[in-house]
C-alpha positions in Angstrom: -75.6 -24.2 -129.0 -74.1 -21.0 -128.3 -76.9 -20.3 -125.4 -76.3 -23.2 -123.9 -72.6 -22.7 -124.1 -73.4 -19.5 -122.0 -75.1 -21.5 -119.6 -72.6 -23.9 -118.8 -70.1 -21.0 -119.1 -71.6 -19.4 -116.1 -71.8 -22.7 -114.2 -68.3 -23.2 -114.7 -67.5 -19.9 -113.3 -69.2 -20.5 -109.9 -67.9 -23.4 -109.7 -64.7 -21.6 -110.1 -65.1 -18.9 -108.5 -66.1 -20.4 -105.8 -62.6 -21.5 -105.0 -61.1 -17.8 -105.7 -63.3 -15.6 -103.5 -61.4 -16.6 -100.5 -58.7 -15.8 -98.0 -57.0 -17.1 -95.3 -54.7 -15.5 -93.1 -53.1 -18.5 -91.6 -49.2 -19.4 -90.8 -47.2 -22.9 -90.1 -47.8 -26.0 -91.8 -50.4 -24.9 -94.1 -49.6 -27.2 -96.5 -50.2 -30.5 -94.2 -53.7 -28.6 -92.6 -56.8 -30.1 -94.1 -60.5 -28.3 -94.2 -62.3 -30.5 -95.7 -62.5 -34.5 -97.2 -64.3 -34.7 -100.4 -64.7 -38.7 -101.1 -61.2 -39.0 -99.9 -59.6 -36.1 -101.8 -57.9 -33.3 -99.1 -58.8 -29.7 -99.2 -55.8 -27.7 -97.6 -55.6 -24.7 -96.3 -52.8 -24.1 -98.9 -54.6 -24.8 -102.0 -57.5 -22.0 -100.6 -54.1 -19.6 -100.4 -53.3 -20.3 -104.1 -56.5 -19.6 -105.2 -57.3 -16.2 -103.1 -54.0 -14.9 -104.3 -55.7 -14.0 -108.0 -58.5 -12.3 -106.4 -58.7 -8.4 -106.1 -60.7 -6.7 -103.1 -63.5 -6.4 -102.2 -64.4 -9.8 -102.7 -61.5 -11.3 -101.1 -62.7 -9.4 -97.5 -66.1 -10.8 -98.0 -65.9 -14.4 -98.2 -62.5 -14.2 -96.0 -65.1 -13.7 -93.2 -67.2 -16.1 -94.6 -65.1 -19.5 -95.2 -67.6 -21.7 -94.8 -69.4 -20.2 -98.2 -66.3 -20.7 -100.0 -65.6 -24.2 -99.0 -68.3 -25.1 -100.0 -68.2 -23.4 -103.4 -64.3 -25.5 -103.2 -66.1 -28.9 -102.5 -68.9 -28.2 -105.3 -66.1 -28.0 -108.0 -64.0 -30.7 -106.3 -66.7 -32.8 -107.2 -67.7 -32.1 -110.6 -64.2 -32.5 -111.1 -64.3 -35.8 -109.8 -67.3 -37.1 -111.9 -65.6 -35.6 -114.7 -62.6 -37.9 -114.5 -65.2 -40.9 -114.1 -66.3 -40.0 -117.4 -62.7 -40.8 -118.6 -62.1 -37.1 -119.3 -58.4 -36.2 -118.8 -57.4 -32.6 -118.2 -55.8 -30.0 -120.4 -52.3 -30.5 -119.3 -52.9 -34.6 -119.4 -53.8 -34.0 -123.4 -50.5 -31.9 -123.7 -52.3 -29.1 -125.2 -49.8 -26.4 -125.5 -52.8 -23.9 -126.9 -54.8 -24.3 -124.1 -55.7 -20.2 -123.1 -57.7 -21.6 -119.8 -57.0 -24.1 -116.8 -57.4 -27.5 -117.2 -59.5 -27.4 -114.5 -61.7 -25.2 -116.3 -61.3 -26.9 -119.5 -62.3 -30.3 -117.7 -65.2 -28.9 -116.7 -66.9 -26.8 -119.2 -65.9 -30.0 -121.6 -67.9 -32.1 -119.0 -70.9 -30.0 -118.2 -71.2 -29.7 -122.4 -71.3 -33.5 -122.8 -73.6 -34.2 -119.7 -76.4 -31.6 -121.1 -75.7 -32.1 -125.0 -79.7 -32.5 -125.8 -81.8 -29.5 -126.4 -84.7 -29.3 -124.0 -88.1 -29.4 -125.9 -90.3 -26.5 -125.2 -93.9 -26.9 -126.1 -96.2 -24.3 -127.9 -98.2 -24.2 -124.4 -95.5 -23.4 -122.2 -94.7 -20.5 -124.7 -98.5 -19.4 -124.5 -98.4 -19.4 -120.8 -95.4 -17.2 -120.5 -96.3 -14.8 -122.8 -99.9 -14.3 -120.8 -97.9 -14.0 -117.7 -95.1 -11.6 -118.8 -97.3 -10.0 -121.3 -96.7 -6.3 -119.7 -93.4 -6.5 -120.3 -93.4 -7.6 -124.3 -94.2 -3.3 -125.1 -97.2 -4.3 -127.2 -95.5 -7.0 -129.6 -97.4 -9.8 -130.5 -96.8 -13.4 -129.3 -95.7 -14.6 -132.9 -92.8 -11.9 -133.0 -91.6 -12.5 -129.5 -92.1 -16.7 -129.5 -88.4 -17.6 -130.4 -87.0 -15.4 -127.4 -89.8 -16.9 -125.3 -88.4 -20.4 -126.1 -85.1 -19.4 -125.9 -85.9 -18.2 -122.3 -87.7 -21.4 -121.3 -84.8 -24.0 -122.4 -82.9 -22.0 -120.7 -84.1 -22.2 -117.7 -84.8 -26.2 -118.3 -81.3 -26.2 -118.8 -80.1 -24.3 -115.8 -82.5 -26.5 -113.6 -81.2 -29.5 -114.9 -77.6 -28.6 -114.0 -78.3 -27.7 -110.4 -80.8 -31.0 -110.0 -77.2 -32.8 -111.2 -75.0 -30.8 -108.7 -77.4 -30.6 -105.5 -77.5 -34.8 -106.4 -73.7 -34.9 -106.9 -73.1 -33.0 -103.1 -75.8 -35.3 -101.3 -74.5 -38.7 -102.2 -70.8 -37.5 -101.7 -68.8 -38.5 -98.5 -68.0 -35.2 -97.2 -65.7 -34.4 -94.0 -65.4 -30.8 -92.7 -62.8 -29.7 -90.0 -65.5 -27.3 -88.4 -63.1 -26.0 -85.9 -60.3 -25.1 -88.3 -62.6 -23.7 -90.6 -64.1 -21.5 -87.3 -60.3 -20.0 -86.5 -60.1 -19.0 -90.0 -63.0 -16.9 -90.1 -61.3 -13.2 -90.0 -63.5 -10.5 -87.9 -66.4 -8.4 -89.8 -65.7 -5.0 -90.2 -66.8 -2.4 -87.8 -70.4 -0.9 -88.1 -72.3 1.6 -86.4 -75.5 0.5 -83.9 -78.6 2.0 -83.2 -77.5 3.8 -80.4 -75.4 5.7 -82.4 -77.6 6.8 -85.0 -79.4 8.5 -82.2 -76.8 9.8 -81.1 -75.7 11.6 -84.4 -79.1 13.1 -85.2 -79.0 14.9 -82.4 -75.0 16.1 -82.5 -76.7 19.4 -83.9 -74.3 17.9 -87.1 -75.1 17.3 -90.9 -75.4 13.4 -91.0 -74.4 11.2 -93.7 -75.9 7.3 -93.4 -74.8 4.2 -95.1 -77.5 2.0 -94.9 -75.7 -1.2 -96.6 -74.6 -5.0 -95.7 -71.1 -6.5 -95.3 -71.9 -8.8 -98.2 -72.6 -6.1 -100.6 -70.4 -5.5 -102.7 -71.3 -1.7 -104.1 -71.4 -1.1 -100.1 -67.8 -2.4 -99.2 -66.4 -0.7 -102.2 -68.3 2.6 -100.6 -66.6 1.6 -97.1 -63.0 3.5 -97.9 -64.7 6.6 -99.4 -67.0 6.7 -95.7 -63.9 6.1 -94.2 -61.8 9.1 -95.9 -64.6 11.9 -95.5 -65.1 10.6 -92.0 -61.4 11.6 -91.1 -61.3 15.1 -93.7 -64.5 16.2 -91.9 -63.5 15.3 -88.7 -65.9 17.8 -86.8 -67.8 18.8 -88.9 -70.4 15.9 -90.2 -70.9 12.6 -88.8 -70.3 9.1 -90.9 -71.8 6.5 -90.1 -72.5 2.7 -91.8 -75.7 0.8 -90.4 -75.8 -2.9 -91.0 -79.8 -3.2 -92.6 -79.8 -7.1 -91.3 -78.3 -5.9 -87.9 -80.7 -3.5 -87.5 -84.0 -4.0 -89.5 -86.5 -1.5 -87.9 -84.2 1.2 -89.0 -84.3 0.1 -92.2 -88.0 -0.2 -92.1 -88.1 2.9 -90.8 -86.4 4.8 -93.2 -87.9 2.6 -96.1 -84.8 1.2 -97.4 -85.5 -0.6 -100.6 -82.2 -1.1 -102.3 -78.7 -1.1 -100.5 -76.8 0.8 -100.7 -78.3 3.6 -99.9 -77.2 6.8 -98.7 -79.1 9.5 -96.6 -78.1 12.7 -95.7 -79.2 14.3 -92.8 -79.4 18.3 -92.1 -78.2 19.3 -88.6 -81.9 19.1 -87.4 -81.8 15.2 -88.3 -84.5 15.9 -90.8 -83.8 14.3 -94.2 -82.4 16.3 -97.1 -81.6 13.9 -99.7 -80.7 10.3 -100.3 -79.2 7.9 -103.2 -79.6 4.6 -103.9 -76.9 2.5 -105.4 -73.1 3.3 -105.5 -71.9 6.9 -104.5 -68.5 8.4 -105.7 -66.4 10.8 -103.0 -67.0 13.5 -105.5 -71.0 13.5 -105.8 -70.6 13.1 -102.2 -68.9 16.2 -101.2 -70.9 18.1 -103.5 -73.9 16.7 -101.5 -72.5 17.3 -98.2 -71.4 21.5 -99.3 -74.9 22.1 -100.4 -75.7 21.3 -96.4 -72.8 23.5 -95.5 -70.1 21.2 -94.9 -67.0 22.6 -96.4 
């Protein structure tokens, strides 16, 4: 039961999170500007703004640039709520529960999904044995009987996850959804600036140490790095070159420099030779320590 609640709780977070991760800088009459109709129910700009006020960066910035993805999350949430109400479930506020610690929508979605998928998924012995054989090298030498309960839980969770995804997908497929694509495009924010392949080539020939962040606009750690890199670029102007390369835009550079994880920060000396690389988030202090080793004070 606890495992099922964890999975359903994760689905609730995804559905509600889709509503939370977006910001719309739009003025004038937003309360009557409809972005979508979901089975006759309006999704307006005002509803976007109410939810995004609760969100912190960098998620806000990422979804600000991709309103279509956010809108789809909001549509799915609306569909699940509509289905729950069809089944006779009432929001927490209508139940008059003064001790409710979660939003009425969140409580309603969770209650509905728990009832909808209350049955326990059967797992056969054959499924457990097959799973064990496939992932035997990760079992640290433990015999099947010792890890069988854990494997059974994993398989059961996977089945429930698949069933939930199928249910939500069917809701979307069978729904009547109308989207105002023109309005949606106007709400999209400009993508943050990044450097080009030409900038990269020029920097390596500048006779200065170079720091390059290979990342992506949709990568949370990458976005967390941006303010740090901007500070370093400003504080060490004229002493070092600091670049940001989008690995999806310049896949050839990513392949050439064997980028496997983003962000990956590569430090080049004044001759354009790689002297250090770091995978994942890197604090300003550690970056400056590495630059100091390269002669940047």
